[in-house]
N, C-alpha and C positions, 0 to 999 in steps of 0.2 A: 804550761804544765811543768811543774818541777820535775827534774830528772831523778830517778832512783838509781842507786849504784848498781842494782842487779839488772836493770833494763837498758842501760846505755847502749851496749853492743847490739841489742835486739832492735834498736831504732836507728842504727847506722848501717846503711845498705851499700855494699861494695859493688860497683858496676863492672862486670866481667866483659869488657869491651874487646873481645878476642874473636878470632875466626875459626879456631880449632879446639877440640877437646884437649889436645896436647898442651896448648898454651894455658888452658884453664887449670889443668892438673899441676903444671909447673908453678903457676901463681899460687894456687892453694897450698902447695907444699912449702913455698917460701913464707906464706902467712902462718903456717904451723898451727892451725886450729884456733887462731885468734878471733876469727870473724864468725858471725851467726847468720847473717842475712846477705844474699847476693841478688844482683839484677842481671837477667839475661835479656839482651836486646836483639834487634833484628839481625845484625851481622852473625852472631853466634847461633841463634835459633835457626836461621835460614841455612846455615852451613851444616849444623849437626842434627837439627830436628828435635823431636820430643825426647830422644834418648839423652840429651844433655841435661834436661830437666830431671829425668829419673836418676841420672848419675848424681847430680847435686843433692837431691833429696836423700839418696842412699848415704851421702856423707854427713847427713844430719843437719843440712842447711835449709833455711827458709828461702823461698825463691819468689822474686818479683819478676814476672814475665812481661817485659815491656815491648809490646808489639803495636800499641797505639791503633787499635782497630777503628776504622773510619769507612763506613759503607752504608748502603741502604739498610733499613732496619732488619729485614729478613736475613740478609747476608751476615750482618753483625751478630744476630741471634745465633745463627748456625756456627759462626766462628767461635763464639764464646762457649757454646755447648761442647764443641770439640776441645777447647782449651781447658774447660772445667774438669775433663777426665784425667788430666796429667798430674793432679795433686799439688798444683802451685798454690802459693799463699796470697798472691796479689797479681792482678791483671789490670789493664787500662784500655780506655777508648778515648778518641778525640771528642771533647765536649762540643766542638763545632759541628758535630754530626746532628745535633739537636736532641730534644727530649724524647721523641719517639724512638730514635736509634738507641739512645742510652737505656731506655726502658726495655727495649727488645734484647739488648745485650745482657742486661741483668737477668731477664727471664731465661735466656739461653744458658747463662752461667749456672743458674739455680738448677736447671734441668740436667746439666752435664756433671754436676758435683755428685760424687758417690753418696748413696743413702747413708745417713748417719754421720757424714763428714761435714765440717763447717764449710760454708761457701767461701771461696777466696774473696778477699777484699777487692772491690771494683772501684776504680778511681778514674776521674776524667782529666785529660790533659787540657789545661786552659790555654796558655800561650807558651810556646817553647822558650826556654831561657836564652836561646841564641837570637831571639827576635826582639829588636828594639823598637822604639816609638816610630822612627822614620820608616823602617821596613814595614811595620804593621799598617801605617797610614798610606804610604805611597805605593808599595808593592802588593800588599794584600787588600788594599782599598777598604780597610776597616777604620772608620772614623773614631774619634775620641782618644782617650789616654789608654795605655796598656793596663793600668790599674782598674779603670772602669770596665774594660772588656773582661779582664780576669774575674772580677767580682760577679759580673753578669753570668759568665759561664759557670761559676761556682754555684750560683743560685739555681741555674738550670739543672746542674748535676744533682743537687740535693732534691729538686723537684722530681727527678727521674728515679730517685731511690738509690743513688750511688752512695758509697761510704765516704768519699772525699775527692780531692783533686790534686793534680800535680801543678805546682806553681813555683815561682821564685820565692825564697824566704822573705824577701822584701814586701811581698803582698800578703803574707800570712795574717798579720793583724786585721787587715781589711776583710779577708775571707772569714775569719773567725767571728768578726762583728756581724757580718751579713748572713752567715749560714749556721752560726752556733759553735761553741767551743768543742763540741763532740764531733764535729765534721772534720775528718782527717785531712791533714796537709802533708804531702810528700814533696820534698824540695830538692831538686838537683841544683846545678849552679853553685856548688859548694867548692870553695878554694881556700885552703889555708894561706896565710900571708906569705909563706915561703914557697908556694907552688905557682906555676905559670897559669895565667888566666885562660889560655886556650881560646876556643870559639864561643865562650859564654859571654853574655853582656850584663845580665841582671844577677849578680853574684854576691855571696857573703862568705865569711869564714864559718866553719862548723859550729863554733860556740855562739856566734851571732845568730845563726839560723835557729838554734834551740832557744836562745833568749827571746827571739821574735815569736816563738810559739810553734815551730815546726814539730810535727809528730814523728816524722821520719826524714832523715837526710840521705841523699845519694852521693857517694864519693867514688870517683873513678880514677883518673890518671894520676892524681896526687899520691895514690897508694900503689896502683898496679904498675905504673911506669917508673916508680922509684927504684933506684939501685938496691935499696933494702926495704921492700914492702912492709915487712913486720915492724921495722923501726919507725917508718912513716906512719903506720897505723897506730902504734902505741903513742906516738907524739900527738896525733890528733885526739885520741881518747883522753890522754892526760890533759890536753888543753880544754876539752869539753868538761871534764871533771872539775878542773880548777875554776872554770868560769861559771858553771851551772849547778853544781851540787851545794 
């Protein structure tokens, strides 16, 4: 999907991988209103609770609440019903929980969303971008290639009525071919060439991710851990614009 100048920042999600609201407010101040969409993960949500989501929404930001729900269907349904009340824009479950669990989660999210408000996007996590072929085969005891498993999970997520999946940008073309171009792909594992690789294995640059067809990319430490987050962010945006517009 070709990028439009007005929607680039709407499709670039900054991961707020912090443990306190103070850290978040300091990071946002240094980014000086440049970003549009943020991700709240387990560390921050478990430390600050729903209040951090409400604070971010008050700042005019879209919020991807990344808790990766994975439980029996009834529990997943209840969890999503609760999360739907917080006004988030995107939530996720582990696709490995199966179709029944994903369907229940979708139903719970629909029930929890305020009347007249759009349901948050619900996406399924396929295989964590920190998981490589050897780990998947030998430690998780899942046979086949990572790509085959990711595509299989994507098909299950679509069957369950989810809006898309989380995957490595490298797998996006296969997912789009198997599940359709309208099936959303949210891709972490994003590292500019000048940033450290960290604990990710299946990674690309931001511009490569969009060129491969990612609908949303998630960027964390390359921005938030930079000595100058605003400069790092603009450097990434400029690289995407140069390569993809």
